[in-house]
C-alpha positions as CSV (number, residue, x, y, z in Angstrom):
1,X,41.2,-9.3,-19.2
2,X,42.2,-9.2,-15.5
3,X,43.7,-6.2,-13.9
4,X,45.7,-6.5,-10.7
5,X,46.6,-3.4,-8.7
6,X,49.3,-3.8,-6.1
7,X,49.7,-1.5,-3.1
8,X,52.8,-0.8,-1.1
9,X,52.5,0.3,2.4
10,X,55.4,2.3,3.8
11,X,55.6,2.8,7.6
12,X,58.0,5.3,9.0
13,X,58.4,5.2,12.8
14,X,59.3,8.5,14.4
15,X,60.1,9.0,18.1
16,X,56.5,9.5,19.6
17,X,58.0,11.5,22.5
18,X,59.1,14.1,20.1
19,X,55.6,14.7,18.8
20,X,56.2,12.5,15.7
21,X,53.7,10.2,14.2
22,X,53.4,7.2,11.9
23,X,53.4,8.1,8.2
24,X,51.7,5.8,5.7
25,X,52.4,6.2,2.0
26,X,50.5,4.5,-0.8
27,X,52.1,3.9,-4.1
28,X,50.2,2.7,-7.2
29,X,52.3,0.5,-9.5
30,X,51.7,0.2,-13.2
31,X,48.8,-2.2,-13.8
32,X,49.7,-5.6,-15.0
33,X,47.3,-6.9,-17.7
34,X,46.6,-10.5,-18.4
35,X,44.9,-11.3,-21.7
36,X,42.9,-14.4,-22.6
37,X,42.6,-15.0,-26.3
38,X,39.4,-16.4,-27.6
39,X,39.2,-18.0,-31.1
40,X,36.3,-16.4,-32.9
41,X,35.3,-17.9,-36.2
42,X,33.4,-15.8,-38.7
43,X,31.1,-17.5,-41.2
44,X,29.8,-15.2,-43.9
45,X,26.5,-16.8,-45.1
46,X,24.6,-16.1,-48.3
47,X,21.1,-17.4,-48.6
48,X,19.4,-17.6,-52.0
49,X,16.1,-18.9,-53.4
50,X,16.2,-21.7,-56.0
51,X,16.1,-19.1,-58.8
52,X,19.2,-17.2,-57.4
53,X,17.5,-14.3,-55.6
54,X,19.0,-13.2,-52.3
55,X,16.9,-13.8,-49.1
56,X,17.0,-10.9,-46.5
57,X,15.3,-10.5,-43.2
58,X,16.5,-13.7,-41.5
59,X,17.4,-13.7,-37.8
60,X,19.9,-15.7,-35.7
61,X,17.3,-18.2,-34.6
62,X,16.7,-19.1,-38.3
63,X,20.2,-20.6,-38.5
64,X,21.9,-23.7,-37.2
65,X,25.7,-23.9,-37.5
66,X,27.6,-27.1,-37.1
67,X,31.4,-27.3,-36.6
68,X,32.6,-30.8,-37.3
69,X,29.0,-31.9,-36.8
70,X,28.8,-30.2,-33.4
71,X,26.0,-27.6,-33.0
72,X,27.5,-24.2,-32.0
73,X,26.2,-21.2,-30.1
74,X,26.2,-18.5,-32.8
75,X,25.9,-14.8,-32.8
76,X,24.7,-12.7,-35.8
77,X,25.7,-9.2,-36.5
78,X,22.4,-7.4,-37.2
79,X,24.0,-4.0,-37.9
80,X,25.9,-3.1,-41.0
81,X,29.5,-4.1,-40.7
82,X,31.9,-1.7,-42.6
83,X,34.1,-3.2,-45.2
84,X,37.9,-3.1,-45.6
85,X,38.7,-4.1,-49.1
86,X,41.9,-4.6,-51.1
87,X,41.4,-4.7,-54.9
88,X,44.4,-6.5,-56.4
89,X,44.7,-6.1,-60.2
90,X,47.0,-7.9,-62.6
91,X,48.7,-5.3,-64.8
92,X,51.2,-7.2,-66.9
93,X,51.5,-7.1,-70.7
94,X,48.7,-9.7,-71.1
95,X,46.0,-7.4,-69.6
96,X,46.7,-4.3,-71.8
97,X,43.5,-4.9,-73.8
98,X,41.2,-5.0,-70.6
99,X,42.9,-2.4,-68.4
100,X,40.8,0.3,-70.1
101,X,37.6,-1.3,-68.7
102,X,39.2,-1.9,-65.3
103,X,40.1,1.8,-64.9
104,X,36.4,2.7,-65.0
105,X,35.1,0.7,-62.0
106,X,36.2,3.2,-59.3
107,X,32.8,4.9,-58.9
108,X,31.0,1.5,-58.9
109,X,33.3,0.1,-56.2
110,X,32.7,3.2,-54.0
111,X,28.9,3.1,-54.3
112,X,28.2,-0.7,-54.4
113,X,31.0,-2.3,-52.3
114,X,32.6,0.1,-49.9
115,X,29.8,2.5,-48.9
116,X,30.1,5.5,-46.6
117,X,31.9,3.7,-43.7
118,X,34.1,1.4,-45.8
119,X,37.6,1.7,-47.2
120,X,39.5,0.3,-50.1
121,X,43.1,0.0,-51.2
122,X,44.5,-0.7,-54.6
123,X,47.3,-3.2,-55.2
124,X,48.8,-3.7,-58.7
125,X,51.1,-6.6,-59.7
126,X,53.1,-8.1,-62.4
127,X,56.6,-9.1,-61.3
128,X,56.3,-6.3,-58.8
129,X,53.8,-5.8,-56.0
130,X,52.9,-2.1,-55.8
131,X,50.4,-0.5,-53.4
132,X,49.1,2.3,-55.7
133,X,46.6,3.6,-53.2
134,X,46.5,2.8,-49.4
135,X,43.2,2.4,-47.6
136,X,40.9,5.3,-48.2
137,X,37.2,6.1,-48.2
138,X,37.7,8.8,-50.7
139,X,36.3,7.5,-54.0
140,X,38.0,10.2,-56.1
141,X,41.4,9.1,-54.8
142,X,40.7,5.5,-55.6
143,X,39.5,6.3,-59.1
144,X,42.6,8.4,-59.8
145,X,44.8,5.5,-58.6
146,X,43.1,3.3,-61.1
147,X,44.0,5.7,-63.9
148,X,47.6,5.1,-63.1
149,X,47.5,1.4,-64.0
150,X,49.8,0.7,-66.9
151,X,50.7,-2.7,-68.5
152,X,54.0,-4.1,-67.3
153,X,56.2,-7.2,-67.7
154,X,55.3,-10.7,-68.7
155,X,55.1,-12.0,-65.1
156,X,52.0,-12.3,-63.0
157,X,52.6,-13.0,-59.3
158,X,49.1,-13.8,-58.4
159,X,49.7,-15.9,-55.2
160,X,52.3,-13.3,-53.9
161,X,49.7,-10.6,-54.5
162,X,47.2,-12.5,-52.4
163,X,49.8,-12.8,-49.6
164,X,50.4,-9.0,-49.8
165,X,46.7,-8.2,-49.7
166,X,46.1,-10.4,-46.7
167,X,49.0,-8.8,-44.9
168,X,47.3,-5.4,-45.5
169,X,43.9,-6.6,-44.4
170,X,45.0,-8.3,-41.2
171,X,46.1,-4.9,-39.8
172,X,42.6,-3.4,-40.2
173,X,40.3,-3.4,-37.2
174,X,38.7,-6.7,-36.3
175,X,35.2,-5.3,-36.4
176,X,35.4,-4.9,-40.2
177,X,34.7,-7.4,-42.9
178,X,38.0,-8.1,-44.7
179,X,37.4,-8.5,-48.4
180,X,39.9,-9.3,-51.2
181,X,38.8,-8.6,-54.8
182,X,41.2,-10.2,-57.2
183,X,41.0,-9.1,-60.8
184,X,43.4,-11.4,-62.7
185,X,43.8,-14.4,-64.9
186,X,43.5,-17.8,-63.3
187,X,47.1,-18.7,-63.9
188,X,50.1,-17.7,-61.8
189,X,53.4,-16.7,-63.4
190,X,56.4,-16.2,-61.2
191,X,55.1,-16.3,-57.6
192,X,57.4,-17.4,-54.8
193,X,54.6,-18.2,-52.3
194,X,52.5,-21.4,-52.2
195,X,48.8,-21.4,-52.8
196,X,48.1,-23.6,-49.8
197,X,49.9,-21.2,-47.5
198,X,48.0,-18.2,-49.0
199,X,44.7,-20.1,-48.3
200,X,45.7,-20.8,-44.7
201,X,46.6,-17.1,-44.2
202,X,43.2,-16.0,-45.6
203,X,41.3,-18.4,-43.4
204,X,43.3,-17.5,-40.3
205,X,42.7,-13.8,-40.7
206,X,39.0,-14.1,-41.8
207,X,39.6,-12.8,-45.3
208,X,36.9,-13.5,-47.9
209,X,38.3,-13.8,-51.4
210,X,36.3,-12.8,-54.5
211,X,37.8,-13.2,-58.0
212,X,36.9,-11.5,-61.2
213,X,38.6,-13.6,-63.7
214,X,40.1,-12.2,-66.9
215,X,39.5,-14.5,-69.8
216,X,42.9,-16.1,-70.6
217,X,41.9,-17.1,-74.2
218,X,41.1,-13.4,-74.8
219,X,44.4,-12.2,-73.4
220,X,46.3,-14.8,-75.3
221,X,44.8,-13.6,-78.6
222,X,45.2,-9.9,-77.9
223,X,48.6,-9.9,-76.3
224,X,51.2,-8.4,-78.6
225,X,54.1,-10.8,-79.3
226,X,57.4,-9.5,-78.0
227,X,59.7,-8.2,-80.8
228,X,61.8,-11.0,-82.3
229,X,65.5,-11.1,-81.6
230,X,67.6,-9.5,-84.3
231,X,68.9,-12.0,-86.9
232,X,72.7,-12.2,-86.6
233,X,72.9,-13.0,-90.3
234,X,72.1,-10.5,-93.0
235,X,69.0,-11.1,-95.1
236,X,71.1,-11.8,-98.2
237,X,72.8,-14.8,-96.5
238,X,69.6,-16.8,-96.4
239,X,69.1,-19.0,-99.4
240,X,66.2,-18.0,-101.7
241,X,65.1,-19.1,-105.1
242,X,67.3,-17.6,-107.9
243,X,64.3,-15.7,-109.3
244,X,63.3,-14.0,-106.0
245,X,64.9,-10.7,-105.0
246,X,67.0,-11.1,-101.8
247,X,65.3,-8.4,-99.8
248,X,64.4,-8.6,-96.0
249,X,60.7,-8.7,-96.9
250,X,61.1,-11.6,-99.3
251,X,63.3,-13.5,-96.9
252,X,60.9,-13.0,-94.0
253,X,58.0,-14.4,-96.2
254,X,60.0,-17.5,-97.1
255,X,61.0,-18.1,-93.5
256,X,57.3,-18.2,-92.5
257,X,57.0,-15.1,-90.4
258,X,53.3,-14.4,-89.8
259,X,51.3,-11.4,-88.8
260,X,49.3,-13.2,-86.1
261,X,50.4,-16.0,-83.7
262,X,47.8,-18.5,-82.8
263,X,50.0,-20.9,-80.9
264,X,49.5,-19.1,-77.5
265,X,45.7,-19.3,-78.0
266,X,45.9,-23.1,-78.7
267,X,48.0,-23.6,-75.7
268,X,45.6,-21.5,-73.5
269,X,42.6,-23.4,-74.7
270,X,44.3,-26.7,-73.8
271,X,45.2,-25.2,-70.4
272,X,41.6,-24.3,-69.7
273,X,40.4,-27.8,-70.6
274,X,43.0,-29.1,-68.2
275,X,41.8,-26.8,-65.5
276,X,38.5,-28.6,-65.4
277,X,40.3,-31.4,-63.7
278,X,43.0,-29.4,-61.8
279,X,41.5,-26.5,-59.7
280,X,43.1,-23.1,-60.4
281,X,44.0,-20.7,-57.6
282,X,40.8,-18.6,-58.1
283,X,38.6,-21.6,-57.5
284,X,40.5,-22.7,-54.5
285,X,40.6,-19.3,-52.8
286,X,36.9,-18.5,-53.4
287,X,35.6,-21.9,-52.5
288,X,37.5,-22.3,-49.2
289,X,37.0,-18.7,-47.9
290,X,33.3,-18.4,-48.7
291,X,33.8,-16.1,-51.7
292,X,32.7,-16.4,-55.3
293,X,34.1,-16.4,-58.8
294,X,33.1,-14.0,-61.6
295,X,34.4,-13.4,-65.0
296,X,34.5,-10.7,-67.7
297,X,35.6,-10.0,-71.2
298,X,34.7,-6.3,-71.5
299,X,33.3,-3.3,-69.7
300,X,29.6,-4.5,-69.6
301,X,30.4,-7.9,-68.2
302,X,32.8,-6.3,-65.6
303,X,30.1,-3.8,-64.5
304,X,27.7,-6.7,-64.2
305,X,30.2,-8.7,-62.0
306,X,30.8,-5.6,-59.8
307,X,27.0,-5.1,-59.4
308,X,26.4,-8.8,-58.5
309,X,29.3,-8.7,-56.0
310,X,28.0,-5.6,-54.3
311,X,24.6,-7.1,-54.0
312,X,26.0,-10.3,-52.4
313,X,28.2,-8.4,-49.9
314,X,25.2,-6.3,-48.7
315,X,23.0,-9.4,-48.5
316,X,25.3,-11.5,-46.4
317,X,24.7,-12.7,-42.8
318,X,27.8,-12.6,-40.7
319,X,27.7,-15.5,-38.2
320,X,30.3,-15.7,-35.5
321,X,31.0,-18.3,-32.8
322,X,33.7,-19.6,-30.4
323,X,34.1,-23.3,-31.2
324,X,33.2,-25.6,-28.4
325,X,35.5,-28.3,-29.8
326,X,38.9,-26.6,-29.8
327,X,40.5,-29.8,-28.7
328,X,40.0,-31.2,-32.1
329,X,42.9,-30.2,-34.3
330,X,43.2,-30.1,-38.0
331,X,40.5,-29.1,-40.5
332,X,37.1,-28.1,-39.1
333,X,34.1,-28.5,-41.4
334,X,31.4,-25.8,-41.2
335,X,27.8,-26.6,-42.2
336,X,25.0,-24.0,-42.0
337,X,21.3,-24.9,-42.2
338,X,18.3,-22.6,-42.4
339,X,14.9,-23.6,-40.9
340,X,13.1,-22.6,-44.1
341,X,12.4,-24.8,-47.0
342,X,13.7,-24.6,-50.6
343,X,16.6,-22.2,-49.8
344,X,20.3,-22.5,-50.9
345,X,22.9,-21.7,-48.3
346,X,26.5,-20.8,-49.2
347,X,29.3,-20.3,-46.7
348,X,33.0,-21.1,-46.2
349,X,33.4,-24.9,-45.9
350,X,35.7,-24.9,-43.0
351,X,39.0,-23.7,-41.5
352,X,42.2,-25.1,-39.9
353,X,42.8,-25.1,-36.2
354,X,45.7,-26.2,-34.1
355,X,44.6,-28.6,-31.3
356,X,44.2,-27.2,-27.8
357,X,44.2,-29.3,-24.6
358,X,40.7,-29.8,-23.2
359,X,39.8,-27.1,-20.7
360,X,42.1,-24.4,-22.1
């Protein structure tokens, strides 16, 4: 930032023979500010042993970071960086069976994820995107907001919810870690946005995405089928054997109406097998922002996922650098190495950058 102060000198000439004198006046104009923007890339790094235990106590000199195979001059935040978090929860009709467990995670989020200096907001979605609680560091407010979650429609605008959460996080101060915790199924239903664009937004605004996936086979089995449309024909108009009474119950039995519908479960099982070959949105968002996927089927597995997530966030190393190869446009690959043996390093694989002329 360069500040330029301009002075105006006013000279008034008065007749010296009449006892007058020169008058100098100084006026200070509003300062003109020039801003030079520097691209700072954040790389959250998790270091684990081979058996999955987090490694703490490393220093900046223990890391080597490469951007497109070019060694970078890195900085490491050694102090605790407060967290700004958006918890986005799917609340359509398919999640009714698990919302009871989700409503109980408020105190855990406050203690494990947010902390004293952190803040969290709650976003719920089905066909609507509703901010139930704006950013707050009051755990009681967040827990009360969770209690207001109610199942909604059949839609699930997961990608649109990611866009909304990123828009909320990008307005938070830059000295905070921006975290999105997405609690939803791994299938989008009804979004207008594109997954690739959502990923680019997350990378551009340094948002790390963690997903706690709701088991889709479970929701398919527990989701109540919508009530059938009324039959325009009376029950007596349907042909039945002459010996059977023509009542609505006997007609329904003969027409094959069942108490449970297994077709959605079969379709969902096939979709999950297909997802082995076609990445879902949760896999894409977590892999390319440096986050991680978790899953749950009930309260205990959800609490375990929240505990693991909190431990990871408080064991991360935040490396930052200004790339020395900004003239290279396109996708920049990030590689982080630690100068200690037998350790596993996990970070975001890269980011997109528009090419800049050399020297700018």
